[in-house]
N, C-alpha and C positions, 0 to 999 in steps of 0.2 A: 808929697805927691798929691795932686788934686783928683779925687775919685768922683767928684760930682758930675763932671761932663760925661764919662762913660755910663754912669748910672742913669743920667737923663736920656742918653741915646738908647739904652736898653729899654727904659720905660716907654719911650716914644714908639720903639719898634714893637713892643708887646701890645700897646694900645691899637696900633695899626692892624696887626694880625687879628686881634680880637674883634675889631670893627669890621674887618673884611669877612671873617667867619660869620658874624651876626648878619651882615648884609646878604651873604650867600644863603643862609638859612631863611632869611626873610623873603628872598626871591623865590626859594623853593616853596615856601608856604604860600606865596601868591600864586604860583603855578598850580599847586595842589588844591587850594581852596578858593581860587578865583572864580570869575564869572563862568557859569555853566548854563549857557543858553542852548538854543536848538542845535547848533552845529556841534557843540561838545557832547550833547546827548546822543546825537546820531553817531558820532565817532566812538562813543563808549558802548553803543549797542543796547543801552538800557535806559528806560524811563522809570524814575523812582517816584511813585505816587504816594502822597500822604492822605490818610483818611481816618475816620473813626469807626469803631464797631457800632453797628445799629442794624435794625431790621430793613432799613432802606438804603444803607450804604455798603456795608461789608460784614460778612459773617462766614463761619465754617458750618456746612451742613453735610452730614454723613461723610465727613472727610474731604469735602470739596469746597473751594473758595466760591462764594456767591455774594450777591448783593447788586442792586441796580447801579450804584456808582462804580462798583468793581467791574461790571460788564462794560460800562461806558469807557472806563479806563483802558480795558483790554482793546476796545475798538479804536481808541485814540492811539495807543501804542502801536497797534497794527498799521494804522495809517502812516505812522512815522517810520515803519520798518524796523522797530526795535522791540526788545523784550520788556515785559512789565514786571516791576518789583513793587510790592505793597509794603508800606511802613505804617503801622497804626499808632496814633497818638492817644493820649488819655482824655483830652478834652479840647475845646476850640482854642483856648489860649496856648496849650501845648502844641497844637497843630500849627499855629502861626509861628511860634518860637522855633520849632523844628525846621520850618520852611526858611525862615530868616537866617538860621544857623547853617543852612546848606545841607541839611539831612534829607532833603527831598527836593524834587524839581517842581512839583505842582500839587496843589490841594484839590482833591476830587471829593467834594463834600458841599452841601448847601450852606456855604459860608455867608452870613448876613453882610450885605454891602453897606458899610458905615463910613462916616467921615473919619473916624478914629483910625482906621486901617488904610485909608486911601493914600496916605503919604508913603507907606512902605510896601504896598501890594498893588499888583495889576490884576484887576478882575477880568476873567476871560472864560472861554469855553461854555459849558452849560450854564444858562441863567434861568432861574425859575422864580415864581411868585409864591411865597409861603404866607400863611395866616392861620390863626387858631379857629377851630370850629366846635360847635356843640355836637356831640355824638349822642344820637337818640334812636329809638326804634322807629321803623317805617311801616310796620304791619301790625302794630298793636291797636288796642281799642281807641287810644288817644291819638288825635291828629298831630303830625309833627309840627314843631314850632317853626315859624317862618320869619319872625321878627324878634330882635333882642328884647323888646319891651314885654314880650310874652314870657320871659324868664322870671318876671316878678311873681313871687309866690311859689316858684318851683324849686325843687331840691336838686342841687348839682354837686356831684362828688368829684373832688380833684386831689391830685398829689401836690405836695409843697413845691414851690418854685414858680416858674413863669406862668403856668396855667392858673394857679391860685392867685398870683399877683394881678393877672389880667382880669380875672373874675371879680376881685375886690374893687379894682378901678372901675369896671363896668357897673358894678352895683352902686358905687358912689355917683357915677354919671347918671344913673337912672333914678337916683334919690332913695335907694335902698329897696329891700323887699326880696332879693334873691337869697334863698336859704343855702348857704355855702357849707358843705361838709368837707372838712380837711381830713384826708385819709393819710395818716402818717406812718402806718405800719410798714416795715420793710417787706413783709411777706406779700403785700398787695402791690402789683405793678400796674402801669397804665394799660397794658394788654389785658390784665385781669378786669380792670374797670370797664373796658369796652366789651369784654365777654359778659360781664354782669348786666350791662345795658342790653345786650342781645338777648339774654335769658329773661329779662324783665325783673331782675333782682334790684336794680337801681334805675332811676328814670333817665339821668343825664350825666355825662362827663365831658371833659374838654381835651382836645388833642390838636396837634398840627395837622394841616389838611393832608399832607402826603402820608403820614402815619395812619391817619383815620381811613384814608382811601385804601391803603394796604390791608388794614384789618377788616375792611368791608369784604375783601375776597375770602376771608375766613367766616365772616358772619354777614351773609347777604341781606339780612333784615335791618342792617344799620342805615341810618340816614345821616349824612355828613354835610348837608347843604348850607346850614346856617353859620355864617362867619361872625365872629365876635371881636375881631381885631383888625387893625389896618393891614394892608398888604405890605409885606417885607420882601424886597428883592434879595435874592441870594445867588451865589455864583461860585465857580471854581476860581482859583487865584494862583499867581506866580509872583516871584520877587520883582521889584521895579527894574532890576538890571537884566531881565529876561524878556525883552519886547518881542523877539522873534518867536519864542515859545508861545507867548500870549497870542500873537497873530495867527500862529499855526492852529492853536486851540479854537480860536474864533472861527476860522475858515472851516476847520473840521466839523465843528458843531453845527454850523449853518447848513453844511451839506449832509451831515449824518442824521439830523433830526427827521429827515424824510426817508431814511434808508430802511430796508427790511430788518436789518440787525437791531436798529434802535427801536423800531416798532415791536419786534419780538421781545426785547428786554422790558419795554414798557408794559406789554400785556402780561408777561410772566409775573411781574411783581404787583401790578396795580389793577389788573382786570380779570385774569384767569382765576376761577374759583378754586380755593384750596380744600374745599370739603367734597367728600365722595358720597353720593347717595347710596344707601345700603338696602339690600333686599333680605327677606327672611331665609330660614333654612330651606333647602331645596325640597325635601320630602320627609316629614316625620314618619309617615306610614311605612316608607321603605327604609327608614333609618339612614338616610343620606343627607350630608351637609352640602355637597357640591358635586359637580361632574368630575372632580379631580381627587375624590377621596382615595382611590386606589394608589395614586401617586403620593399622597400624604402618608398613607400607611407604609408604603415601600421605603420612603426616605427618612421618615421620623425615627425608624429603628436605628439608623446610623448615628444618631445623637442621643439616643435613649429618651426621646420625648414621646408623650402620648400624641398620636396623630391628630387628635381633636384640638390640641393646643396649636399645632402647626397650621391647621385649617383656620383656627381663629385669627392667627397672625395674617394669613392670606386674605381673609375676609376684610379685616381692618385696612390692609394695604390697598386692595384693588376691587373689593366686592366680587372676587372671582372673575374679573374681566381681564382676559389675557391681552387685550389690546390697549389697556389703560396706560396713559402717559401722564405723569404728574407735572405740576407747574415747574418742578426742579429738574425734570428730565428723566426721572426714574421710570422704568418700563416693566410691563408684563405683570404676571400673576403675583409675584413676590416683590415687585417694585424696587428692583435693584438699580442703583445708579450705574451709568455706563462704565465708569472706571472700575467699580466693584465687580460688575458682571464679567468684564474682561479678566480681571485678576482671579476670579473664581472659575475661569475656564469656559464661559459661555461662548460658543462659536459666533463670529460676526453674522448678524442677520437673524440670530436665533433667540434674541432677547425676549420675544413674545411667545416662544414655544413653552408650553406649561411644564413639561418634564425638565427641560434645561433650566428653567427659572427656579423650580423647586430644588433641583439637585444643587444648583449654585448657592441658593439661599441656605441650604443645610450645611454646605461646606463653609459658608461665611459664619454661620452660627457656631460651628465647631471651632473655628479660629478665634471667635470672640470669647467662647467658653474658656479656651486656653489662656486668654489674656486676663481673665477675671478669677484666677485661682485664689486670689486673696479672699474672695467670698467663699468660705469653705462649705457652707450649707448649700447643697445642690438645688433644692427647691427655691431658696432665696436667690441663688445665682441666676435663675431663670428670669426674675424681674430685671436684673441688671443687663442680661443679654437682650431682652426685649427693648429696654430703654436704649441700649447701644445701637440696636438695629434701627431705631427711629432717629436718634440724635447723632450717632457716631461715637466711638469709644472715647475720644478726646474730651467731649463735654461731660460724659459720665465720670471720667477721672477727675475733672474739675469739681463736679458736685460732691464726689467722695472726699476730696481734699477740703472743701468748704465744710462739709459735715464734721470731719475730724477736727478742724480748727475751732468750730463753735460747739464742741462737746457732744456731738451726736455720734451714733454708731455708723461708721462708714461702710459696714458690711450688711446693713439692713436697709432695704429700700423704703418700705411704707413708713410714713411719718418720720423718716430720718433723711436719707439721701434724696428722696423725691421732693422734699421741701426746698432743697438747695438747687435742684435742676430748675425749679420754678423761679428762684431768685437770680438765675443767670441772665434774665432780661433786665435786671436792675444794675445800673452803672456802678454802684457801690460794691457790688459783689463780682461782676465780671471783670472789673479792673483790679481785684484783689491779687496780690503777688502769687497766691497759690493757684490761680487760674491761668492756664496757658492758651486757652482757645477762645477767649473773648465772649462777645455777646451770643446769647442763644435764646430763642423763644421757647422756654421750657414748658409752658402750659400744654403744648401739643404732646410732648413726651410724657408728662404727668398723666394726661388723659389716655394716651396710647396704651400704657402699661395697664392701667385700671380697666379700660374697655376690653382688652384682650383676655385678661385673667378672669373678669366677670363673665364674659361670653363663653370662655372655656368651661367654667363651672356649669353654665346653662347647657352647653353641649353634652357634658358628662351625664346630666340628668335625663336628657332626651334621646341621646344617640349611644347605642352600644359600642363598646370598644372593639 
C-alpha cells in the first residue's frame, strides 16, 4: 500500500492551517499596532504624550504633576476633547524610540530639529529657538559681558557635556584665553552653579536659554542675555504616519500661543518670581512673632510641636501673608496646594482663611508623620516632615532610597538624605531605578529645611514659649 499520498495530503493540510492562523494573527497585530492618527486617538479618548523629566518640561511637585510642556500637553489634549496620559522617557534617544515603537502619540519636549530625524518624524506643535547663554550677575560691581570676546581672561565654570564642549569650541574660535573650569562632581548640579553665580561665589556659567530664564525667577539678579551658540530650532514631533495629528498640533499651537492659558503657563514658569520677600519678627518687646501666634499655639499642640516651629514654617512659606499665592498655585498662610487643601478639609473659598490654613497644615503634618515612622527619632523625623512639606513625600522617599543605596543613613537628614535630595536634579540620580518620582529641584528643599530649623532656634532665643 502506498502511504506517501495520504501523508502528503496531511502535510499540505497542516501547512495551510498553520499559514491561515499566522495570517490571522498578523492581521490582528496590524489592527492593534497599526496607524494611530488623530481619528484613532479621538476614538480611544486618550492622548499619550511622551516627554522627559526636567524643570522646564515635566516634574512632580508636592504630589502634583507640573511643568511647562505638561501644561501645554493638557491644553492640547483638551482641545482634542480627550484625556491626557504622560509617559516619561529616559533621554532624547529613548523618547524617539518610544514614539517610533508606538508607545506614545506625540513628543512634547523641545526636540532639536535635525536632518537625522526628519525621515522618521514630523515636527509640529510648539516650535522654539534654543541657544546657550552665559549666566552672570546683573547687579554686581562688574558690568555684565555683552560680547563673547569679553570672555577672554574670564573664569567660566561648567558641567561636562554640551556646555563644556561649546565653551571649548568657542575658546578655539577666539584663539584661546577663556579660563574654563570643568565641574565634574556629582554633588554640584547646573542649578547649583547658577545659584553660586547669583551669590557671587563664581563669576560665570553656561546654560540653555530656557533653563537660564527659569532660574532667573529664583535669582532675579542673574543676567542671561549673552548668547554663545547658534540658534537651534526645536519642536514637538509625531511619527511620519500621523499627518492629521501633526496638522492638529500646528493649528492648535498657532491659536493657543495667544490664549490666556498659554500666557498663564509661560508666566508661571518663566516670569513669576519664585522668591518671597521676608520681614522680621513682628515685635520682640511684646514677645510676638506674627498676628497668628494664638493659632499656632492652639494647633501645634495637636502634633506635639513647639508653636514657634510651626510659626517658622509659616514664615518661610508665606511671610505670614494670608493672601499669598505661589507660582505653583499654593495658597494662604501655610501655602497648601489646592488638592491638598481639599483633602485636608479646607472648605471651598476658605483657602486664605488663616485658621483653616493652619488647621489643614497641621492635619497634613500629622498624616506625613504617620508615613515616616521608619525615622524613629522624633526630632530627626521633623526634618523629614519639613522636607516632605516642601517637596512632597514621594521625592523624600526617593532621596531616602538613594541614601541607602550609596551607604548613607536613610533615617538621618543632615549630611545624609539632604545630600540626595540635592542630587535629584541630576539625571544620573533621578533616573536611578530606586527613584520613582523623577526630576526634582532639590536645592529649594535643602535650603527650606535648614532655614526653618535655624529660624526656629532664633525664635526660641528671642520669644518665650
